[in-house]
A tleap script that builds the chain and sets N, CA, C and O, in Angstrom:
source leaprc.protein.ff14SB
mol = sequence {
  NMET LYS LEU GLU LEU ASP PRO LYS LYS ALA
  LEU SER VAL SER LEU THR ALA LEU TYR LEU
  LEU PHE ALA VAL TRP LEU VAL LEU PRO PHE
  VAL GLY ARG ASN PRO GLY GLY ALA SER VAL
  TYR ARG LEU TYR LEU GLY LEU MET LEU MET
  LEU VAL PHE VAL GLY LYS SER LEU TRP ASP
  VAL LEU ALA PRO GLN GLY LEU ALA ARG LYS
  VAL SER THR ALA LYS ALA VAL VAL LEU ILE
  ALA VAL ALA VAL LEU VAL THR GLY PHE ILE
  ILE PHE THR VAL ALA LYS ALA VAL ASP GLY
  TYR LEU ASN SER ALA TYR GLU LYS ASP LYS
  ALA GLY TYR VAL ASP CGLN
}
set mol.1.N position { 23.366 34.361 -7.715 }
set mol.1.CA position { 22.396 33.709 -6.887 }
set mol.1.C position { 22.933 32.329 -6.511 }
set mol.1.O position { 23.279 31.524 -7.376 }
set mol.2.N position { 22.994 32.079 -5.232 }
set mol.2.CA position { 23.527 30.813 -4.741 }
set mol.2.C position { 22.371 29.893 -4.376 }
set mol.2.O position { 21.460 30.275 -3.640 }
set mol.3.N position { 22.423 28.689 -4.897 }
set mol.3.CA position { 21.374 27.708 -4.631 }
set mol.3.C position { 21.779 26.866 -3.432 }
set mol.3.O position { 22.770 26.137 -3.476 }
set mol.4.N position { 21.001 26.975 -2.361 }
set mol.4.CA position { 21.284 26.189 -1.168 }
set mol.4.C position { 20.289 25.045 -1.082 }
set mol.4.O position { 19.090 25.228 -1.293 }
set mol.5.N position { 20.800 23.874 -0.772 }
set mol.5.CA position { 19.981 22.675 -0.712 }
set mol.5.C position { 19.710 22.320 0.744 }
set mol.5.O position { 20.639 22.087 1.518 }
set mol.6.N position { 18.453 22.283 1.105 }
set mol.6.CA position { 18.055 21.907 2.457 }
set mol.6.C position { 18.229 20.393 2.599 }
set mol.6.O position { 17.661 19.640 1.807 }
set mol.7.N position { 18.999 19.930 3.587 }
set mol.7.CA position { 19.242 18.480 3.715 }
set mol.7.C position { 17.967 17.663 3.929 }
set mol.7.O position { 17.868 16.538 3.439 }
set mol.8.N position { 16.998 18.214 4.652 }
set mol.8.CA position { 15.754 17.470 4.891 }
set mol.8.C position { 14.960 17.317 3.595 }
set mol.8.O position { 14.402 16.251 3.335 }
set mol.9.N position { 14.905 18.362 2.788 }
set mol.9.CA position { 14.184 18.271 1.517 }
set mol.9.C position { 14.909 17.341 0.553 }
set mol.9.O position { 14.273 16.573 -0.169 }
set mol.10.N position { 16.227 17.407 0.541 }
set mol.10.CA position { 16.999 16.526 -0.336 }
set mol.10.C position { 16.786 15.070 0.041 }
set mol.10.O position { 16.636 14.214 -0.830 }
set mol.11.N position { 16.774 14.787 1.340 }
set mol.11.CA position { 16.534 13.422 1.799 }
set mol.11.C position { 15.131 12.969 1.436 }
set mol.11.O position { 14.941 11.831 1.006 }
set mol.12.N position { 14.148 13.840 1.602 }
set mol.12.CA position { 12.761 13.505 1.271 }
set mol.12.C position { 12.598 13.211 -0.218 }
set mol.12.O position { 11.953 12.233 -0.595 }
set mol.13.N position { 13.180 14.052 -1.055 }
set mol.13.CA position { 13.077 13.853 -2.503 }
set mol.13.C position { 13.801 12.589 -2.929 }
set mol.13.O position { 13.295 11.845 -3.769 }
set mol.14.N position { 14.969 12.333 -2.371 }
set mol.14.CA position { 15.721 11.130 -2.760 }
set mol.14.C position { 15.021 9.852 -2.289 }
set mol.14.O position { 15.022 8.854 -3.009 }
set mol.15.N position { 14.424 9.869 -1.095 }
set mol.15.CA position { 13.694 8.688 -0.629 }
set mol.15.C position { 12.445 8.439 -1.467 }
set mol.15.O position { 12.098 7.290 -1.741 }
set mol.16.N position { 11.774 9.505 -1.873 }
set mol.16.CA position { 10.610 9.358 -2.749 }
set mol.16.C position { 11.016 8.790 -4.102 }
set mol.16.O position { 10.331 7.927 -4.650 }
set mol.17.N position { 12.128 9.276 -4.636 }
set mol.17.CA position { 12.620 8.758 -5.916 }
set mol.17.C position { 13.006 7.287 -5.801 }
set mol.17.O position { 12.712 6.498 -6.700 }
set mol.18.N position { 13.660 6.911 -4.706 }
set mol.18.CA position { 14.007 5.498 -4.497 }
set mol.18.C position { 12.759 4.632 -4.352 }
set mol.18.O position { 12.712 3.513 -4.863 }
set mol.19.N position { 11.763 5.145 -3.665 }
set mol.19.CA position { 10.487 4.441 -3.484 }
set mol.19.C position { 9.845 4.159 -4.840 }
set mol.19.O position { 9.419 3.036 -5.112 }
set mol.20.N position { 9.780 5.186 -5.685 }
set mol.20.CA position { 9.182 5.006 -7.010 }
set mol.20.C position { 10.021 4.092 -7.901 }
set mol.20.O position { 9.475 3.279 -8.646 }
set mol.21.N position { 11.336 4.223 -7.828 }
set mol.21.CA position { 12.201 3.336 -8.616 }
set mol.21.C position { 12.039 1.877 -8.191 }
set mol.21.O position { 12.049 0.981 -9.036 }
set mol.22.N position { 11.891 1.636 -6.889 }
set mol.22.CA position { 11.664 0.273 -6.407 }
set mol.22.C position { 10.333 -0.267 -6.921 }
set mol.22.O position { 10.248 -1.423 -7.335 }
set mol.23.N position { 9.296 0.565 -6.896 }
set mol.23.CA position { 7.987 0.141 -7.395 }
set mol.23.C position { 8.046 -0.147 -8.895 }
set mol.23.O position { 7.456 -1.122 -9.360 }
set mol.24.N position { 8.747 0.686 -9.649 }
set mol.24.CA position { 8.884 0.450 -11.096 }
set mol.24.C position { 9.687 -0.822 -11.342 }
set mol.24.O position { 9.368 -1.586 -12.254 }
set mol.25.N position { 10.724 -1.059 -10.544 }
set mol.25.CA position { 11.513 -2.285 -10.699 }
set mol.25.C position { 10.648 -3.524 -10.446 }
set mol.25.O position { 10.816 -4.551 -11.104 }
set mol.26.N position { 9.723 -3.417 -9.489 }
set mol.26.CA position { 8.850 -4.555 -9.205 }
set mol.26.C position { 7.950 -4.901 -10.387 }
set mol.26.O position { 7.735 -6.080 -10.667 }
set mol.27.N position { 7.428 -3.908 -11.077 }
set mol.27.CA position { 6.492 -4.179 -12.176 }
set mol.27.C position { 7.167 -4.252 -13.533 }
set mol.27.O position { 6.496 -4.517 -14.531 }
set mol.28.N position { 8.460 -4.029 -13.603 }
set mol.28.CA position { 9.167 -4.001 -14.889 }
set mol.28.C position { 9.035 -5.287 -15.706 }
set mol.28.O position { 8.906 -5.194 -16.926 }
set mol.29.N position { 9.058 -6.486 -15.107 }
set mol.29.CA position { 8.896 -7.691 -15.938 }
set mol.29.C position { 7.558 -7.755 -16.664 }
set mol.29.O position { 7.451 -8.412 -17.700 }
set mol.30.N position { 6.551 -7.093 -16.146 }
set mol.30.CA position { 5.235 -7.143 -16.768 }
set mol.30.C position { 5.095 -6.173 -17.926 }
set mol.30.O position { 4.142 -6.264 -18.700 }
set mol.31.N position { 6.024 -5.255 -18.054 }
set mol.31.CA position { 6.001 -4.302 -19.158 }
set mol.31.C position { 6.649 -4.919 -20.393 }
set mol.31.O position { 6.365 -4.497 -21.514 }
set mol.32.N position { 7.511 -5.906 -20.202 }
set mol.32.CA position { 8.203 -6.554 -21.307 }
set mol.32.C position { 7.282 -7.428 -22.135 }
set mol.32.O position { 6.068 -7.442 -21.933 }
set mol.33.N position { 7.868 -8.147 -23.058 }
set mol.33.CA position { 7.083 -8.964 -23.972 }
set mol.33.C position { 6.586 -10.266 -23.358 }
set mol.33.O position { 5.523 -10.757 -23.739 }
set mol.34.N position { 7.338 -10.839 -22.410 }
set mol.34.CA position { 6.961 -12.136 -21.864 }
set mol.34.C position { 6.876 -12.060 -20.335 }
set mol.34.O position { 7.858 -12.347 -19.650 }
set mol.35.N position { 5.722 -11.678 -19.797 }
set mol.35.CA position { 5.608 -11.570 -18.341 }
set mol.35.C position { 5.305 -12.898 -17.668 }
set mol.35.O position { 5.078 -12.920 -16.458 }
set mol.36.N position { 5.291 -14.001 -18.397 }
set mol.36.CA position { 4.868 -15.278 -17.850 }
set mol.36.C position { 5.709 -15.767 -16.691 }
set mol.36.O position { 5.182 -16.448 -15.811 }
set mol.37.N position { 7.007 -15.447 -16.651 }
set mol.37.CA position { 7.872 -15.955 -15.603 }
set mol.37.C position { 7.835 -15.147 -14.319 }
set mol.37.O position { 8.345 -15.602 -13.295 }
set mol.38.N position { 7.249 -13.969 -14.347 }
set mol.38.CA position { 7.247 -13.104 -13.178 }
set mol.38.C position { 6.081 -13.460 -12.249 }
set mol.38.O position { 5.060 -13.998 -12.678 }
set mol.39.N position { 6.263 -13.150 -10.997 }
set mol.39.CA position { 5.263 -13.474 -9.982 }
set mol.39.C position { 4.151 -12.429 -9.954 }
set mol.39.O position { 4.403 -11.232 -10.091 }
set mol.40.N position { 2.935 -12.896 -9.775 }
set mol.40.CA position { 1.793 -11.989 -9.675 }
set mol.40.C position { 1.897 -11.169 -8.389 }
set mol.40.O position { 1.441 -10.026 -8.346 }
set mol.41.N position { 2.489 -11.740 -7.349 }
set mol.41.CA position { 2.655 -11.018 -6.094 }
set mol.41.C position { 3.577 -9.819 -6.273 }
set mol.41.O position { 3.383 -8.776 -5.649 }
set mol.42.N position { 4.581 -9.976 -7.131 }
set mol.42.CA position { 5.490 -8.871 -7.422 }
set mol.42.C position { 4.730 -7.734 -8.109 }
set mol.42.O position { 4.922 -6.565 -7.776 }
set mol.43.N position { 3.873 -8.079 -9.061 }
set mol.43.CA position { 3.052 -7.080 -9.732 }
set mol.43.C position { 2.133 -6.396 -8.726 }
set mol.43.O position { 2.018 -5.170 -8.721 }
set mol.44.N position { 1.492 -7.169 -7.894 }
set mol.44.CA position { 0.570 -6.627 -6.903 }
set mol.44.C position { 1.286 -5.654 -5.968 }
set mol.44.O position { 0.786 -4.557 -5.720 }
set mol.45.N position { 2.432 -6.039 -5.455 }
set mol.45.CA position { 3.168 -5.177 -4.533 }
set mol.45.C position { 3.607 -3.885 -5.220 }
set mol.45.O position { 3.469 -2.802 -4.652 }
set mol.46.N position { 4.128 -3.995 -6.420 }
set mol.46.CA position { 4.559 -2.800 -7.145 }
set mol.46.C position { 3.408 -1.856 -7.433 }
set mol.46.O position { 3.544 -0.643 -7.272 }
set mol.47.N position { 2.273 -2.403 -7.858 }
set mol.47.CA position { 1.114 -1.559 -8.138 }
set mol.47.C position { 0.559 -0.923 -6.870 }
set mol.47.O position { 0.130 0.230 -6.892 }
set mol.48.N position { 0.564 -1.661 -5.771 }
set mol.48.CA position { 0.081 -1.091 -4.512 }
set mol.48.C position { 0.997 0.042 -4.038 }
set mol.48.O position { 0.512 1.055 -3.533 }
set mol.49.N position { 2.310 -0.119 -4.194 }
set mol.49.CA position { 3.222 0.954 -3.821 }
set mol.49.C position { 2.972 2.205 -4.664 }
set mol.49.O position { 3.009 3.325 -4.155 }
set mol.50.N position { 2.718 2.001 -5.951 }
set mol.50.CA position { 2.438 3.150 -6.818 }
set mol.50.C position { 1.111 3.814 -6.452 }
set mol.50.O position { 1.009 5.041 -6.445 }
set mol.51.N position { 0.105 3.010 -6.151 }
set mol.51.CA position { -1.185 3.586 -5.763 }
set mol.51.C position { -1.082 4.356 -4.450 }
set mol.51.O position { -1.722 5.396 -4.292 }
set mol.52.N position { -0.294 3.864 -3.522 }
set mol.52.CA position { -0.081 4.576 -2.264 }
set mol.52.C position { 0.620 5.904 -2.538 }
set mol.52.O position { 0.277 6.922 -1.936 }
set mol.53.N position { 1.595 5.898 -3.440 }
set mol.53.CA position { 2.276 7.143 -3.795 }
set mol.53.C position { 1.310 8.159 -4.395 }
set mol.53.O position { 1.332 9.333 -4.028 }
set mol.54.N position { 0.461 7.705 -5.319 }
set mol.54.CA position { -0.509 8.614 -5.947 }
set mol.54.C position { -1.465 9.172 -4.895 }
set mol.54.O position { -1.733 10.373 -4.880 }
set mol.55.N position { -1.978 8.320 -4.024 }
set mol.55.CA position { -2.891 8.775 -2.987 }
set mol.55.C position { -2.247 9.755 -2.034 }
set mol.55.O position { -2.851 10.766 -1.675 }
set mol.56.N position { -1.026 9.465 -1.620 }
set mol.56.CA position { -0.320 10.357 -0.698 }
set mol.56.C position { -0.020 11.690 -1.367 }
set mol.56.O position { -0.164 12.743 -0.747 }
set mol.57.N position { 0.393 11.651 -2.622 }
set mol.57.CA position { 0.699 12.900 -3.323 }
set mol.57.C position { -0.533 13.781 -3.457 }
set mol.57.O position { -0.487 14.982 -3.193 }
set mol.58.N position { -1.623 13.172 -3.867 }
set mol.58.CA position { -2.846 13.963 -4.023 }
set mol.58.C position { -3.361 14.464 -2.675 }
set mol.58.O position { -3.890 15.572 -2.586 }
set mol.59.N position { -3.211 13.661 -1.638 }
set mol.59.CA position { -3.629 14.105 -0.307 }
set mol.59.C position { -2.762 15.282 0.147 }
set mol.59.O position { -3.280 16.255 0.696 }
set mol.60.N position { -1.453 15.200 -0.077 }
set mol.60.CA position { -0.552 16.282 0.321 }
set mol.60.C position { -0.873 17.582 -0.403 }
set mol.60.O position { -0.710 18.666 0.158 }
set mol.61.N position { -1.325 17.475 -1.637 }
set mol.61.CA position { -1.601 18.675 -2.420 }
set mol.61.C position { -2.985 19.229 -2.120 }
set mol.61.O position { -3.141 20.438 -1.949 }
set mol.62.N position { -3.985 18.371 -2.056 }
set mol.62.CA position { -5.359 18.851 -2.001 }
set mol.62.C position { -5.914 19.018 -0.591 }
set mol.62.O position { -6.700 19.935 -0.351 }
set mol.63.N position { -5.532 18.167 0.336 }
set mol.63.CA position { -6.161 18.176 1.655 }
set mol.63.C position { -5.725 19.316 2.567 }
set mol.63.O position { -6.590 19.923 3.198 }
set mol.64.N position { -4.442 19.646 2.678 }
set mol.64.CA position { -4.059 20.594 3.726 }
set mol.64.C position { -4.295 22.067 3.393 }
set mol.64.O position { -3.817 22.939 4.119 }
set mol.65.N position { -5.008 22.358 2.331 }
set mol.65.CA position { -5.153 23.745 1.911 }
set mol.65.C position { -5.776 24.625 2.996 }
set mol.65.O position { -5.377 25.779 3.151 }
set mol.66.N position { -6.719 24.115 3.727 }
set mol.66.CA position { -7.316 24.916 4.783 }
set mol.66.C position { -6.831 24.545 6.163 }
set mol.66.O position { -7.115 25.251 7.131 }
set mol.67.N position { -6.099 23.440 6.272 }
set mol.67.CA position { -5.727 22.925 7.588 }
set mol.67.C position { -4.301 23.272 7.997 }
set mol.67.O position { -4.049 23.594 9.158 }
set mol.68.N position { -3.387 23.211 7.071 }
set mol.68.CA position { -1.977 23.384 7.397 }
set mol.68.C position { -1.383 24.445 6.476 }
set mol.68.O position { -2.103 25.253 5.889 }
set mol.69.N position { -0.081 24.429 6.363 }
set mol.69.CA position { 0.576 25.412 5.509 }
set mol.69.C position { 0.158 25.211 4.060 }
set mol.69.O position { -0.116 24.093 3.623 }
set mol.70.N position { 0.116 26.283 3.350 }
set mol.70.CA position { -0.306 26.249 1.955 }
set mol.70.C position { 0.771 25.592 1.105 }
set mol.70.O position { 1.965 25.717 1.377 }
set mol.71.N position { 0.326 24.892 0.075 }
set mol.71.CA position { 1.234 24.285 -0.885 }
set mol.71.C position { 1.314 25.236 -2.071 }
set mol.71.O position { 0.292 25.722 -2.555 }
set mol.72.N position { 2.528 25.499 -2.535 }
set mol.72.CA position { 2.681 26.424 -3.657 }
set mol.72.C position { 1.999 25.872 -4.903 }
set mol.72.O position { 1.848 24.660 -5.061 }
set mol.73.N position { 1.599 26.765 -5.767 }
set mol.73.CA position { 0.901 26.369 -6.979 }
set mol.73.C position { 1.792 25.514 -7.877 }
set mol.73.O position { 1.330 24.538 -8.468 }
set mol.74.N position { 3.056 25.878 -7.976 }
set mol.74.CA position { 3.985 25.109 -8.819 }
set mol.74.C position { 4.137 23.685 -8.289 }
set mol.74.O position { 4.122 22.725 -9.059 }
set mol.75.N position { 4.281 23.556 -6.977 }
set mol.75.CA position { 4.420 22.222 -6.380 }
set mol.75.C position { 3.147 21.411 -6.589 }
set mol.75.O position { 3.213 20.213 -6.866 }
set mol.76.N position { 1.998 22.049 -6.459 }
set mol.76.CA position { 0.728 21.350 -6.653 }
set mol.76.C position { 0.596 20.854 -8.087 }
set mol.76.O position { 0.179 19.720 -8.320 }
set mol.77.N position { 0.949 21.704 -9.047 }
set mol.77.CA position { 0.857 21.310 -10.459 }
set mol.77.C position { 1.811 20.165 -10.765 }
set mol.77.O position { 1.441 19.218 -11.460 }
set mol.78.N position { 3.034 20.241 -10.253 }
set mol.78.CA position { 4.014 19.180 -10.502 }
set mol.78.C position { 3.565 17.865 -9.872 }
set mol.78.O position { 3.658 16.818 -10.513 }
set mol.79.N position { 3.083 17.896 -8.639 }
set mol.79.CA position { 2.648 16.662 -7.981 }
set mol.79.C position { 1.431 16.047 -8.667 }
set mol.79.O position { 1.328 14.825 -8.776 }
set mol.80.N position { 0.524 16.880 -9.123 }
set mol.80.CA position { -0.637 16.344 -9.841 }
set mol.80.C position { -0.209 15.750 -11.175 }
set mol.80.O position { -0.733 14.714 -11.585 }
set mol.81.N position { 0.738 16.391 -11.860 }
set mol.81.CA position { 1.235 15.847 -13.130 }
set mol.81.C position { 1.942 14.506 -12.916 }
set mol.81.O position { 1.756 13.572 -13.697 }
set mol.82.N position { 2.747 14.414 -11.864 }
set mol.82.CA position { 3.426 13.147 -11.566 }
set mol.82.C position { 2.399 12.081 -11.198 }
set mol.82.O position { 2.534 10.928 -11.607 }
set mol.83.N position { 1.383 12.448 -10.437 }
set mol.83.CA position { 0.343 11.483 -10.068 }
set mol.83.C position { -0.400 10.979 -11.302 }
set mol.83.O position { -0.723 9.795 -11.390 }
set mol.84.N position { -0.671 11.868 -12.253 }
set mol.84.CA position { -1.331 11.452 -13.492 }
set mol.84.C position { -0.425 10.526 -14.296 }
set mol.84.O position { -0.900 9.532 -14.846 }
set mol.85.N position { 0.865 10.830 -14.377 }
set mol.85.CA position { 1.802 9.963 -15.090 }
set mol.85.C position { 1.909 8.580 -14.438 }
set mol.85.O position { 1.918 7.562 -15.130 }
set mol.86.N position { 1.990 8.551 -13.118 }
set mol.86.CA position { 2.086 7.265 -12.418 }
set mol.86.C position { 0.792 6.472 -12.601 }
set mol.86.O position { 0.833 5.254 -12.775 }
set mol.87.N position { -0.351 7.149 -12.564 }
set mol.87.CA position { -1.625 6.465 -12.786 }
set mol.87.C position { -1.693 5.895 -14.199 }
set mol.87.O position { -2.169 4.776 -14.394 }
set mol.88.N position { -1.226 6.648 -15.176 }
set mol.88.CA position { -1.164 6.139 -16.549 }
set mol.88.C position { -0.248 4.931 -16.656 }
set mol.88.O position { -0.563 3.972 -17.361 }
set mol.89.N position { 0.890 4.970 -15.955 }
set mol.89.CA position { 1.806 3.826 -15.970 }
set mol.89.C position { 1.169 2.612 -15.301 }
set mol.89.O position { 1.383 1.482 -15.740 }
set mol.90.N position { 0.392 2.831 -14.249 }
set mol.90.CA position { -0.306 1.731 -13.576 }
set mol.90.C position { -1.296 1.081 -14.541 }
set mol.90.O position { -1.343 -0.144 -14.652 }
set mol.91.N position { -2.084 1.898 -15.235 }
set mol.91.CA position { -3.063 1.365 -16.186 }
set mol.91.C position { -2.363 0.617 -17.309 }
set mol.91.O position { -2.804 -0.463 -17.703 }
set mol.92.N position { -1.271 1.180 -17.830 }
set mol.92.CA position { -0.503 0.524 -18.883 }
set mol.92.C position { 0.053 -0.817 -18.411 }
set mol.92.O position { -0.011 -1.806 -19.141 }
set mol.93.N position { 0.598 -0.855 -17.194 }
set mol.93.CA position { 1.180 -2.083 -16.664 }
set mol.93.C position { 0.123 -3.162 -16.476 }
set mol.93.O position { 0.357 -4.323 -16.810 }
set mol.94.N position { -1.032 -2.791 -15.948 }
set mol.94.CA position { -2.109 -3.767 -15.768 }
set mol.94.C position { -2.563 -4.298 -17.124 }
set mol.94.O position { -2.787 -5.499 -17.271 }
set mol.95.N position { -2.700 -3.426 -18.110 }
set mol.95.CA position { -3.109 -3.866 -19.449 }
set mol.95.C position { -2.085 -4.808 -20.060 }
set mol.95.O position { -2.455 -5.815 -20.664 }
set mol.96.N position { -0.791 -4.492 -19.911 }
set mol.96.CA position { 0.256 -5.374 -20.447 }
set mol.96.C position { 0.278 -6.720 -19.722 }
set mol.96.O position { 0.471 -7.758 -20.356 }
set mol.97.N position { 0.083 -6.713 -18.405 }
set mol.97.CA position { 0.086 -7.962 -17.643 }
set mol.97.C position { -1.098 -8.833 -18.049 }
set mol.97.O position { -0.938 -10.037 -18.249 }
set mol.98.N position { -2.272 -8.244 -18.171 }
set mol.98.CA position { -3.455 -9.009 -18.592 }
set mol.98.C position { -3.251 -9.549 -19.998 }
set mol.98.O position { -3.566 -10.707 -20.270 }
set mol.99.N position { -2.728 -8.721 -20.894 }
set mol.99.CA position { -2.455 -9.165 -22.258 }
set mol.99.C position { -1.459 -10.324 -22.281 }
set mol.99.O position { -1.645 -11.294 -23.016 }
set mol.100.N position { -0.409 -10.219 -21.480 }
set mol.100.CA position { 0.581 -11.295 -21.434 }
set mol.100.C position { 0.011 -12.600 -20.911 }
set mol.100.O position { 0.286 -13.666 -21.460 }
set mol.101.N position { -0.776 -12.521 -19.861 }
set mol.101.CA position { -1.363 -13.738 -19.311 }
set mol.101.C position { -2.414 -14.338 -20.242 }
set mol.101.O position { -2.509 -15.560 -20.356 }
set mol.102.N position { -3.190 -13.510 -20.894 }
set mol.102.CA position { -4.168 -14.043 -21.848 }
set mol.102.C position { -3.478 -14.668 -23.050 }
set mol.102.O position { -3.915 -15.707 -23.546 }
set mol.103.N position { -2.402 -14.043 -23.525 }
set mol.103.CA position { -1.660 -14.626 -24.652 }
set mol.103.C position { -0.998 -15.944 -24.265 }
set mol.103.O position { -0.989 -16.881 -25.063 }
set mol.104.N position { -0.449 -16.034 -23.065 }
set mol.104.CA position { 0.173 -17.295 -22.657 }
set mol.104.C position { -0.877 -18.392 -22.492 }
set mol.104.O position { -0.621 -19.548 -22.829 }
set mol.105.N position { -2.051 -18.039 -21.979 }
set mol.105.CA position { -3.121 -19.032 -21.865 }
set mol.105.C position { -3.605 -19.456 -23.246 }
set mol.105.O position { -3.906 -20.629 -23.466 }
set mol.106.N position { -3.680 -18.515 -24.171 }
set mol.106.CA position { -4.092 -18.825 -25.529 }
set mol.106.C position { -3.081 -19.742 -26.212 }
set mol.106.O position { -3.460 -20.683 -26.910 }
set mol.107.N position { -1.797 -19.466 -26.007 }
set mol.107.CA position { -0.761 -20.306 -26.618 }
set mol.107.C position { -0.800 -21.729 -26.058 }
set mol.107.O position { -0.626 -22.691 -26.805 }
set mol.108.N position { -1.027 -21.868 -24.758 }
set mol.108.CA position { -1.130 -23.203 -24.159 }
set mol.108.C position { -2.343 -23.946 -24.709 }
set mol.108.O position { -2.267 -25.135 -25.018 }
set mol.109.N position { -3.455 -23.237 -24.825 }
set mol.109.CA position { -4.671 -23.848 -25.337 }
set mol.109.C position { -4.503 -24.223 -26.803 }
set mol.109.O position { -4.933 -25.300 -27.216 }
set mol.110.N position { -3.896 -23.368 -27.579 }
set mol.110.CA position { -3.675 -23.611 -29.000 }
set mol.110.C position { -2.722 -24.797 -29.198 }
set mol.110.O position { -2.912 -25.606 -30.106 }
set mol.111.N position { -1.709 -24.894 -28.352 }
set mol.111.CA position { -0.750 -25.995 -28.457 }
set mol.111.C position { -1.433 -27.326 -28.174 }
set mol.111.O position { -1.053 -28.341 -28.757 }
set mol.112.N position { -2.420 -27.348 -27.304 }
set mol.112.CA position { -3.131 -28.586 -26.994 }
set mol.112.C position { -3.956 -29.090 -28.163 }
set mol.112.O position { -4.113 -30.300 -28.329 }
set mol.113.N position { -4.477 -28.202 -28.962 }
set mol.113.CA position { -5.303 -28.607 -30.109 }
set mol.113.C position { -4.478 -28.881 -31.347 }
set mol.113.O position { -4.901 -29.676 -32.187 }
set mol.114.N position { -3.336 -28.267 -31.498 }
set mol.114.CA position { -2.509 -28.451 -32.691 }
set mol.114.C position { -1.867 -29.833 -32.674 }
set mol.114.O position { -1.727 -30.454 -33.727 }
set mol.115.N position { -1.475 -30.323 -31.507 }
set mol.115.CA position { -0.787 -31.608 -31.418 }
set mol.115.C position { -1.715 -32.775 -31.739 }
set mol.115.O position { -1.230 -33.840 -32.121 }
set mol.116.N position { -3.007 -32.621 -31.602 }
set mol.116.CA position { -3.922 -33.753 -31.795 }
set mol.116.C position { -4.272 -33.971 -33.220 }
set mol.116.O position { -5.032 -34.887 -33.536 }
savepdb mol mol.pdb
quit
């Protein structure tokens, strides 16, 4: 059995992977231990790109069922699983960013009282 790769599908998959990698790169500083030096705009842009990906994926799977060509069951399951994973990563990133900013504010506040 010979596996033939459709150039249009390969390009689509590679561009989607690059899109997600860029979004993950944008939010990566907030996943680390000290997100204080990273820009909030970078976090916002990365999270918005991920949310757009999740919305587009779910729309591609769920919406065209009666309107356009059918989406295979395997593709639908994989896209929904990826959307759930990306949504979990979004929630994790927001929680880590909030935790980092609250800890940095707490440390600044604590330092002000310790010196006196």
